[in-house]
C-alpha positions as CSV (number, residue, x, y, z in Angstrom):
1,M,-4.5,-23.9,-63.1
2,F,-0.8,-23.6,-62.4
3,S,0.2,-23.1,-58.8
4,K,4.1,-22.7,-57.5
5,D,2.9,-23.4,-53.8
6,I,2.3,-27.1,-54.1
7,G,3.8,-30.0,-52.3
8,C,3.5,-33.9,-52.9
9,A,4.7,-37.5,-52.0
10,F,6.3,-39.6,-54.7
11,V,5.1,-43.0,-54.0
12,D,6.0,-44.7,-57.2
13,N,9.5,-43.6,-58.3
14,N,10.1,-44.6,-62.0
15,K,11.9,-42.9,-64.7
16,E,8.9,-41.4,-66.5
17,M,8.0,-39.6,-63.2
18,F,11.2,-38.2,-62.9
19,E,11.5,-37.1,-66.5
20,A,8.0,-35.4,-66.3
21,I,9.2,-33.5,-63.1
22,D,12.5,-32.3,-64.8
23,K,10.4,-31.1,-67.7
24,Y,8.4,-29.3,-65.6
25,V,10.9,-27.8,-63.4
26,S,13.1,-27.0,-66.8
27,N,10.3,-25.1,-68.2
28,F,9.5,-23.0,-65.3
29,A,12.9,-22.1,-64.8
30,Y,13.2,-21.0,-68.4
31,N,10.1,-18.7,-67.7
32,I,11.6,-17.1,-64.9
33,V,14.7,-16.5,-66.7
34,F,12.7,-14.9,-69.8
35,L,10.9,-12.8,-67.1
36,L,13.9,-11.8,-65.5
37,R,15.0,-10.4,-68.6
38,L,11.9,-8.5,-69.1
39,L,12.4,-6.9,-65.9
40,S,16.0,-6.0,-66.2
41,S,15.5,-4.7,-70.0
42,S,12.6,-2.6,-69.6
43,P,12.4,0.9,-68.9
44,C,10.0,1.9,-66.1
45,D,7.6,4.0,-68.3
46,D,7.0,1.4,-71.0
47,E,3.4,0.2,-70.4
48,E,3.6,-2.4,-73.0
49,T,6.5,-4.2,-71.2
50,T,4.9,-3.9,-67.9
51,E,1.7,-5.5,-69.4
52,K,3.5,-8.5,-70.8
53,I,5.4,-8.5,-67.4
54,K,2.0,-8.5,-65.4
55,I,0.7,-10.9,-67.7
56,L,3.2,-13.5,-67.5
57,C,3.7,-13.1,-63.6
58,T,-0.2,-14.0,-63.4
59,I,0.4,-17.1,-65.8
60,L,3.5,-18.5,-63.8
61,G,1.3,-17.8,-60.6
62,Y,2.8,-14.7,-58.9
63,G,-0.3,-12.4,-59.4
64,S,-0.6,-9.3,-61.1
65,E,-1.7,-6.7,-58.4
66,S,1.7,-6.5,-56.9
67,K,4.2,-3.6,-57.7
68,I,6.7,-4.5,-60.5
69,S,9.7,-4.5,-57.4
70,L,7.9,-6.7,-55.3
71,L,7.5,-9.3,-57.9
72,A,11.1,-8.6,-59.2
73,R,12.1,-9.7,-55.8
74,L,10.0,-12.4,-55.6
75,I,10.9,-14.1,-58.9
76,T,14.6,-13.6,-58.2
77,H,14.2,-15.5,-55.1
78,D,12.5,-18.1,-56.7
79,Y,15.3,-18.0,-59.5
80,R,18.0,-18.6,-56.8
81,S,16.2,-21.5,-55.3
82,L,15.7,-23.0,-58.9
83,Q,19.7,-22.5,-59.4
84,W,21.7,-25.9,-59.0
85,S,25.7,-26.3,-58.3
């Protein structure tokens, strides 16, 4: 099961480990960007898109019980925390 609230310590810093972490973070970032596009492009009354948003939120670990506006704030916050200079 996926959880976005995890922590760990790296004791064996090898190239393969860094590549795996990089791939994981990149995939998560791409999924967040896709989700943000869905949120910004869908009308409020589009039930099909709302259902897609809630399913993707569940897959990414946000849950589907929250209101769309709250999910949008959480996802935007996470997106900003992934941005790099």
